[in-house]
C-alpha positions as CSV (number, residue, x, y, z in Angstrom):
1,X,15.4,-0.8,-7.9
2,X,13.1,2.2,-7.7
3,X,13.6,4.3,-4.6
4,X,11.0,6.6,-3.0
5,X,11.8,9.3,-0.4
6,X,10.1,12.3,1.0
7,X,12.0,15.4,2.1
8,X,10.5,18.2,4.2
9,X,7.1,17.2,2.8
10,X,3.9,19.1,3.7
11,X,0.5,18.3,2.3
12,X,-2.8,20.1,2.7
13,X,-6.5,20.0,1.9
14,X,-8.1,23.4,1.1
15,X,-5.3,25.2,2.8
16,X,-5.4,23.1,6.0
17,X,-2.1,21.3,6.5
18,X,-2.3,17.6,7.3
19,X,1.3,16.4,6.8
20,X,3.8,18.7,8.4
21,X,7.4,18.9,7.0
22,X,7.8,15.2,7.1
23,X,10.9,13.3,5.8
24,X,11.2,9.6,5.3
25,X,13.0,7.0,3.2
26,X,11.0,4.0,2.0
27,X,13.2,0.9,2.3
28,X,13.5,-0.8,-1.1
29,X,12.5,-4.5,-1.5
30,X,10.7,-4.4,1.8
31,X,7.1,-4.1,3.1
32,X,6.4,-0.9,4.9
33,X,3.2,-0.4,7.0
34,X,1.9,3.0,7.8
35,X,0.1,3.0,11.1
36,X,-1.5,5.5,13.4
37,X,-4.8,6.6,14.9
38,X,-7.6,8.0,12.7
39,X,-6.8,11.4,11.4
40,X,-3.1,11.0,11.7
41,X,-2.4,11.5,8.0
42,X,-1.8,7.9,6.8
43,X,-3.9,8.1,3.6
44,X,-2.8,11.7,2.9
45,X,0.8,10.7,3.1
46,X,0.2,7.7,0.8
47,X,-1.5,9.9,-1.7
48,X,1.4,12.3,-1.6
49,X,3.9,9.5,-2.1
50,X,1.8,8.3,-5.0
51,X,1.8,11.7,-6.8
52,X,-1.9,12.1,-6.2
53,X,-1.4,15.3,-4.2
54,X,0.9,18.3,-4.9
55,X,3.0,19.2,-1.9
56,X,2.7,22.7,-0.4
57,X,6.3,22.3,0.8
58,X,9.1,20.0,0.1
59,X,8.9,17.1,-2.4
60,X,8.6,13.4,-3.0
61,X,11.6,12.0,-5.0
62,X,11.4,8.9,-7.2
63,X,14.8,7.6,-8.1
64,X,16.4,11.0,-7.2
65,X,14.0,13.2,-9.2
66,X,11.0,15.1,-7.9
67,X,8.0,12.9,-8.7
68,X,5.8,15.8,-9.9
69,X,8.4,16.7,-12.5
70,X,8.3,13.3,-14.2
71,X,5.9,12.4,-17.0
72,X,2.8,10.5,-15.8
73,X,3.4,7.4,-17.9
74,X,7.0,7.2,-16.7
75,X,5.9,7.3,-13.1
76,X,3.2,4.7,-13.8
77,X,5.9,2.3,-15.1
78,X,7.7,2.5,-11.7
79,X,4.9,3.0,-9.2
80,X,1.4,1.5,-8.9
81,X,-1.2,2.7,-6.4
82,X,-4.4,1.1,-5.1
83,X,-6.9,3.4,-3.4
84,X,-9.0,2.3,-0.5
85,X,-12.1,1.6,-2.6
86,X,-11.8,1.0,-6.3
87,X,-14.9,1.5,-8.4
88,X,-15.7,-0.3,-11.6
89,X,-18.9,-1.6,-13.4
90,X,-20.1,-4.9,-12.2
91,X,-20.4,-6.2,-15.8
92,X,-16.7,-5.8,-16.3
93,X,-14.8,-9.1,-16.2
94,X,-11.7,-9.6,-14.0
95,X,-9.5,-9.9,-17.0
96,X,-10.9,-6.7,-18.5
97,X,-10.2,-4.8,-15.2
98,X,-6.7,-6.2,-14.9
99,X,-6.0,-5.1,-18.5
100,X,-6.3,-1.5,-17.5
101,X,-3.0,-2.0,-15.7
102,X,-1.2,-2.2,-19.1
103,X,-2.2,1.4,-20.0
104,X,1.2,2.9,-19.3
105,X,2.8,0.6,-22.0
106,X,0.2,1.0,-24.7
107,X,0.3,3.3,-27.8
108,X,-2.2,5.9,-28.8
109,X,-4.6,3.2,-30.2
110,X,-4.6,1.3,-26.8
111,X,-4.1,-2.1,-28.4
112,X,-2.7,-4.9,-26.3
113,X,0.4,-6.7,-27.5
114,X,1.3,-10.3,-26.9
115,X,3.6,-9.1,-24.1
116,X,0.6,-7.3,-22.5
117,X,-1.4,-10.5,-22.7
118,X,1.4,-12.5,-21.1
119,X,1.8,-9.9,-18.3
120,X,-1.9,-9.8,-17.7
121,X,-2.0,-13.6,-17.2
122,X,1.0,-13.5,-14.9
123,X,-0.7,-10.8,-12.8
124,X,-3.8,-13.0,-12.4
125,X,-1.7,-15.9,-11.4
126,X,0.4,-13.9,-8.9
127,X,-2.8,-12.6,-7.3
128,X,-4.1,-16.2,-7.1
129,X,-7.2,-15.6,-9.3
130,X,-6.4,-17.1,-12.7
131,X,-9.6,-19.1,-12.3
132,X,-11.6,-15.9,-12.0
133,X,-10.4,-14.2,-15.2
134,X,-13.7,-14.5,-17.0
135,X,-15.9,-13.9,-14.0
136,X,-17.8,-10.6,-13.7
137,X,-16.9,-8.2,-10.9
138,X,-20.5,-8.3,-9.7
139,X,-20.1,-12.0,-9.1
140,X,-17.1,-11.7,-6.8
141,X,-16.8,-11.7,-3.0
142,X,-15.2,-8.7,-1.4
143,X,-11.9,-10.5,-1.0
144,X,-11.9,-11.7,-4.6
145,X,-12.7,-8.2,-5.9
146,X,-9.8,-6.8,-3.8
147,X,-7.4,-9.4,-5.3
148,X,-8.7,-8.4,-8.8
149,X,-7.7,-4.8,-8.1
150,X,-4.3,-5.9,-6.8
151,X,-3.8,-7.9,-10.0
152,X,-4.6,-4.8,-12.0
153,X,-1.9,-3.0,-10.1
154,X,0.5,-5.9,-10.6
155,X,-0.1,-5.7,-14.4
156,X,1.6,-2.3,-14.3
157,X,4.8,-4.2,-13.8
158,X,6.1,-1.7,-11.3
159,X,8.8,-2.2,-8.6
160,X,6.8,0.0,-6.1
161,X,3.3,-0.9,-5.0
162,X,1.3,1.5,-2.7
163,X,-2.0,0.3,-1.1
164,X,-4.4,2.2,1.0
165,X,-6.0,-0.1,3.6
166,X,-6.1,-3.2,1.3
167,X,-8.0,-5.2,4.0
168,X,-10.8,-2.7,4.8
169,X,-14.3,-4.2,4.8
170,X,-12.9,-7.8,4.4
171,X,-13.6,-10.6,6.8
172,X,-10.7,-12.1,8.7
173,X,-10.0,-15.0,6.2
174,X,-9.9,-12.6,3.2
175,X,-7.7,-10.1,5.1
176,X,-5.2,-12.9,5.6
177,X,-5.5,-14.0,2.0
178,X,-4.8,-10.5,0.7
179,X,-1.8,-10.0,3.0
180,X,-0.3,-13.4,2.2
181,X,-0.5,-12.4,-1.5
182,X,1.4,-9.2,-0.8
183,X,3.9,-11.1,1.4
184,X,4.6,-13.5,-1.5
185,X,5.0,-10.7,-4.0
186,X,7.7,-9.1,-1.8
187,X,9.4,-12.4,-1.0
188,X,9.4,-13.8,-4.6
189,X,9.6,-10.7,-6.7
190,X,11.3,-8.2,-4.3
191,X,8.6,-5.6,-4.9
192,X,8.7,-2.6,-2.6
193,X,5.3,-2.4,-0.9
194,X,3.9,0.5,1.2
195,X,0.5,-0.1,2.8
196,X,-1.8,1.7,5.2
197,X,-3.1,-0.7,7.8
198,X,-5.4,-0.2,10.8
199,X,-4.7,-3.5,12.5
200,X,-1.4,-3.1,14.4
201,X,-0.9,-6.8,14.8
202,X,-1.3,-7.4,11.1
203,X,1.1,-4.6,10.4
204,X,3.7,-6.1,12.7
205,X,3.3,-9.6,11.2
206,X,3.3,-8.7,7.5
207,X,5.8,-5.8,7.3
208,X,9.5,-5.4,7.6
209,X,9.3,-1.7,8.5
210,X,6.7,0.3,10.3
211,X,6.1,4.1,10.3
212,X,3.8,5.4,13.1
213,X,2.1,8.8,12.4
214,X,0.6,11.2,14.8
215,X,-0.9,14.5,13.7
216,X,0.9,14.4,10.3
217,X,4.3,13.7,11.8
218,X,6.5,10.6,12.2
219,X,6.2,9.4,15.8
220,X,8.3,6.3,15.4
221,X,9.8,4.2,12.5
222,X,11.8,1.0,12.3
223,X,11.5,-2.8,12.4
224,X,8.3,-4.1,14.1
225,X,10.1,-5.5,17.1
226,X,11.7,-2.1,17.8
227,X,8.5,-0.1,17.1
228,X,5.7,-2.1,18.7
229,X,6.3,-1.2,22.4
230,X,4.0,-0.4,25.3
231,X,5.5,3.1,25.3
232,X,4.7,3.7,21.6
233,X,1.2,2.3,22.0
234,X,0.5,4.7,24.9
235,X,2.0,7.7,23.2
236,X,0.6,7.1,19.7
237,X,-2.7,5.2,20.2
238,X,-3.4,6.3,23.8
239,X,-3.9,2.7,25.0
240,X,-2.4,0.6,27.7
241,X,-1.4,-2.7,26.2
242,X,0.8,-5.8,26.7
243,X,3.3,-6.6,23.9
244,X,4.4,-10.2,23.4
245,X,6.5,-12.0,20.8
246,X,5.2,-14.7,18.5
247,X,8.3,-16.9,18.3
248,X,6.9,-19.0,15.5
249,X,7.0,-16.0,13.1
250,X,9.4,-13.8,15.1
251,X,6.9,-11.0,15.2
252,X,5.5,-8.9,18.1
253,X,1.8,-8.5,18.8
254,X,-0.1,-6.4,21.3
255,X,-3.1,-7.1,23.6
256,X,-5.0,-3.9,24.3
257,X,-6.0,-3.5,28.0
258,X,-7.6,-0.2,28.4
259,X,-7.9,3.3,26.8
260,X,-5.8,6.1,28.3
261,X,-8.1,8.8,27.2
C-alpha cells in the first residue's frame, strides 16, 4: 500500500510561512481527518501532501521517495486529490468528467481503452451515481456534483485519496451521503483517505485518525476518542464544550457551550 509521510515540512505563500517544520505519518488504509480553526493551515498542509506546493523546508515522501522528485504521472497513479471547489463546464456530462481521471494511464493520443471504460463505470458505481452518467453537470444538485468529482478521483485508481472540505456548501443530507461514500471506499477497498473537515463531530464519526492543527503545527493527533477532549477543544478551538460518547457507533461527539475568547 502507498505510504505518505511528511518530515520537517515547511510551506509558505509569498515568503510567509504557514506550515512550520511539521512531521506526520498518514496511517495507511485508514481515514484521517485534518481539523483546526480557520487559518490553522489545514488546506495548505493538504496541498503540500498532494504535491501542489513546493516545500520551503523538509519534504513529503510517497513510498519512501520525495514526492517532488517523482514524475507527475507516476504520482497520479498513486495519489488522487480533490480541491475544495472543482470547476468544469455545465454542458459536460458526468461520464465525461469522470473520464478525466484516466489521464495518467492514457497514451499520447489520449484514447480510452476497454480497461479505462470499465474503471470509469466502476468509479460511477462506487460513488453511487451510475444513474447519472449521462446527466449534464449543470443539471446536478450540489451533492450530486460533489459525488461526480469524487468519482473522477476514484477513476485514477489510486490507493491514496486527498480531499479538501468535501462537504462544504452541502446540506446536511448530502454531507452525510458524501461521507458515507468515503467510509464505504475505505471499508471495502482499503483506500487511504485524508480529508479536511470543519465539522468536528463529523470528523470524529467518519475518521479513524484525527490531526488537529494550530498555527501550522500539530497540536494533537490520534484516534478520535483520544483526541476529542474538553482540554483539546479549549486549547485548539478556544471553546468550552462537553464531550460525550455515542455508544451505537463508538464515536465521541462534542456539545459546544461557550467561546473562551
